N, C-alpha and C positions, 0 to 999 in steps of 0.2 A: 384087392390092389391092383392087381394088374392091369383090370378097366382104368380104375384111374388114370394108373401110369401112360396107357394107350391113349386116353382121350386128350390129358394134359399135356402127350407128347416130352414123357420124361420119365428119368429111371423109378422101380423101386424103391430105393432107397430115400430119393426126394420125397415121394410120396410118404415115404415113414417119418422124415422129418418134419414135413409139415404137420401131419396127424398129429404126432405127440411133441410138437410145440419144440422142436430143437431148432437152432441156430445154425447157419451154414446155406442158408434158400433165400437167392433174390426173391424181395417185393413181389417181380411182376410173374415169375415164375408161381412163387407161392397163391398168388389171385389164380392163375389157369389153375392150378391143383384144384384147389376149395371151388372153383365153377364147378369142376368135373366133377368133385365129390357130392355137390348140390344137384346137379341132373343126373347123375347114377344114382343116388340116394344110399351114397355109402355110410358105412356106421363102424365103428371100431371094434373089434373083438377082445373086449377083455377078458374072456376067458383065457384067448392065447395068451396074452399078457402075462395073466396072473401066471399060467405055463413056464414063461418063459424068466420072468423078475423072481418069482415065489413071494410078491406081493400084492395083497387086493383093495390096496388102496381104500378100505370101509373099516370104521370103527364101530365095536356095541355098544349101546347107551341098557343097560338094564336100572329102572325106575320103579318108586312104590307104585308108583299111579299117575298115570299120564292126565287124571280128569282133576288131578290136585294142585291148584290154582301157582303152589310155592314151584312145584316142576315144569312150569309152562316157560317163563325167563330160564330157566337154568339148563332144557332141552336146545332152546333157541341160541344159547353162549356154547354150546358143546358143536352144535350145528354149526355156527359160522365159524368156530374157530379151527375146525375139518374141513371145512369148506375151502381156505384159506391155504389149507395143503394140500388140497386136491384130493379130499379124503370123501366117503359117502357114510351118512351116518344112519344106521338102523336101530332102532328100539325097541321096547316092550316093559309092558308093567308086572313085575312080580304080584301084585297084589297085596303085598306084604304078607305071602304066604314061603318058606324058604324051599321049599319043595320046588315050587313053584319059580322060585328064581336060581337055583340048579340047575333045573332045567334047561332054561330061559340062557342062561350064558354058557351051558355047554353045549347049545346047537350055534350060538352066535358063533362059539368056537369051531365047532364043526364046520361052517359054513367061512371057515377060514380068515376070521375078521383079523387086522394088523393088532388090533387094540381093543380094550375092556375097560369102560367107565361104568362102576357096580356103586350102585345106593343098595346096601346091605337091608335082607332081611331075616336073614338070617344072623349065628354066631359062629359058625365053624365054616372056612372057606376052603378049607384044605382038599377040598374036591379041585379047587382052581390050580395048585402047585404042578400036574405036570401040562397044564396048557401056558403054564408061567415060563416054568423051562424050556419050552421048545418053542420061547421065544413071542409068547401072547403079551404085548406088554398091560397092564391093569393097573388103572388107579380108583379109588374107596373114594366115593364123596356123601355128607353126610356125617356119617356114619363109621367108625373104624373095621377092618375085617378082624376076622376070628379065628385063630388058632394058625396066621400065618404073618409076616413081616411083608407088609406092603404100602405105598405111599398112600397116603389119607388128607383129604382136603375137607373139612368144616368151621362152623360156627362156632364161635366160643360158649356154647350153652350154657355151662356153666356160671362164667362170668356176667351175661344178658341175663339169666335168672336173677341172680344177686342184685345187681340194678336194679331192674324190673320193682321186685319186691321192696326195693330198699325203699325205692320212690313211693314205694304205698306207706311205707313205716312216717318217711318222711312228711307225711300229709296228715298223720296223727294214728295212725290204724294200727293195732294192735291184735285184731282178731282176722290173720290173713288166709283164708283156705284157698288148698293147690289143688287142680284137676289137672291130669296129665294123660298119655299116653299109655302104654303098656311097659311094663316095667321091664321087660324085656330089651328093649328096643333101648340105645345105649342114648340117644337124644333126651327122654323120657328124665333118665335117672341123672344125668347131667344137671339136668333144669332143676327136678326135686334137691337136687346138691344147692346149686345154688339158692332156693329156696328155704332150707334150711341153716345154711351160710349166712343168711340176711337177718334171718330173726333169731339164731342165736348171738350175732354180732351186736342184737340190739337188747340181749337180754330177755326175748321173748321168748316164753312157752310155745310149744307146739300142739295140739291138741292132735289125739289119732283120728277123730271124727272131721279133723279140715285135710286131711289129706286125702284124695282117691284117685289111683291109677287104673287105666284099666282100657276099653272100647271104648274106640273117637264117636260110636255110633251115637246120635242126638236121645236117645232114647236113657242110655248109660249115663249120658252127660248130665242132662236135666236131673234125671231123678238124685247123682250125686250132688249137684249143684241148690236141688228144693232140701237135702237132708242138710247141706252146711248152712242153708239160710233161713233154717225152722230151729226151732226150740226159744227158750228162754235167755241164751248168750250165744246168738248167731255170730257167724264170724259178717264184718261191715267191709271188707273189701274180698275179692277175688284174682287170682295168678291162673292165668288159663296157660297151659302147656304148650300148645298149638292151635293154630288158624281156625281148624276145622272145632277146635275144644270154643274158643274163644265167641264165634258165632252163632253157639248154640245157647252159651251163657248171656249173651247180648238179650236172646230172645226170652230166655229166662226172667233178666231183669229187666226185662221192660212191661212184666204182669207185675211186679214188686210194688207196694204204696209207696215204699221208702227209697232214695234212694244208694247204692250198693258201689261202691271201689271197684274198679275190674281193669287187669294190664292183661294185651295178650301177648304170646312170644307167636313172631310171626305179624306181619305186614296184611292186609286185605286190603277186596277190591270193596271200594263205601265205604272202607272204615273212617276216613274224615267225614263223611258226608254227616252221618248219625249224629243225633242230637240227645247224651257230647260226643263229640270223637271220640274214636275207639284209640286211648294211648297203647302202645304198643313197642316192643322190643324189636325191633327190625333185620333181619338178616338180606343177604345179598344174593339173590341163589344167583343172578346172570352171573357173577364175580366166583361163585364156587366152581360154577360149570368152568368158564374159562381158563382159570387157575387151574382146576383138573383137566384140562384137555391139552393147556401149553405141556403141562408134567407129564402127558402120556405121550405128546411128538416128540418132546426131550429124550423120553428111553425110548422112543422110535428111532430118532436119530442115533443112538448108541452112546448120548451120553451118560458116560460112569455117575449112576448116585446112588446113594444109600436110601433105604424106606424110609422117609420122610412124614412126618407129621404136619399138616401146614394149617395155621387155626385163623382161620379170619376174623375180626371185630364184628360185633352188633350196634347197633344205635337205638338210644332210645329216643321215643317219638310221644313228645306229652300231648293230648289232645283234648281232656275234657275229662274222661272216666276216670283216670286214675291221678287226678287230684279233687274228686269227690272228697270233703271229710267226714270222719264216721258219724254215723249217728245211732245212738243208743236206742233199745228199745225196738 
């Protein structure tokens, strides 16, 4: 900074004001300082700023899987909101492993991020209590925290699944299968609850053979779908609990000689170009990211807020697969 000040013919305070975007510098002086900065290759020392201000201007994001298409728009939305606040985003994937989630979240805290946005893999987040008490603002997304009171922003998994299954019932289906994620995952159990509520509301029984929760690995999902679609009274429709399940079920149904209706939770790329197009219950992952990050920065600004559950609506998108009528036999 001394070199820049000498080159521009100004004081250190003037250089500091230009570097930090503070007022009180004439346009001509600012141009001279910026020219000196470019000529000397000056870079601001953010580590020094952290020591002075006690803030790092960084936020951490713990996702389930960066490769999952659902998390791309969410990640981008978090990054864009953080950028408007002058903050840098650092993210990583938990791979749906609670131990890895804990390790990653604490590693981010050790690097002194100002706030955390977490998509939980586990159901016990008491390990974050000391960090929250120390001032790390924390917001959970898609699933609530376990064991602590904290802000959470999620989609209406229960209502969305209920509406999707009711759509199949309205098309005439009475034997509807449900294939979902691990039962320890909040969204999976909420979507199963929505399925059961729709079936009960229509006075329809649910056979144990029609429900399958577990890994979203294609082999497991294909086996579950195959079992439901076999036998003397197979299901005539399937409700898929997330986009990865839906894609595998689409492949299974494509090999069948008879049409089977399908509604999936989560939209996915090219769903509208298949024949028939895949009817889905669509979430808005970008909205989840924006709302969660806005909430985080409200807390970082010191706004007194009680821990709040914010639930965003879903939207049924009919495209053809969910409107196929039942075919017996």
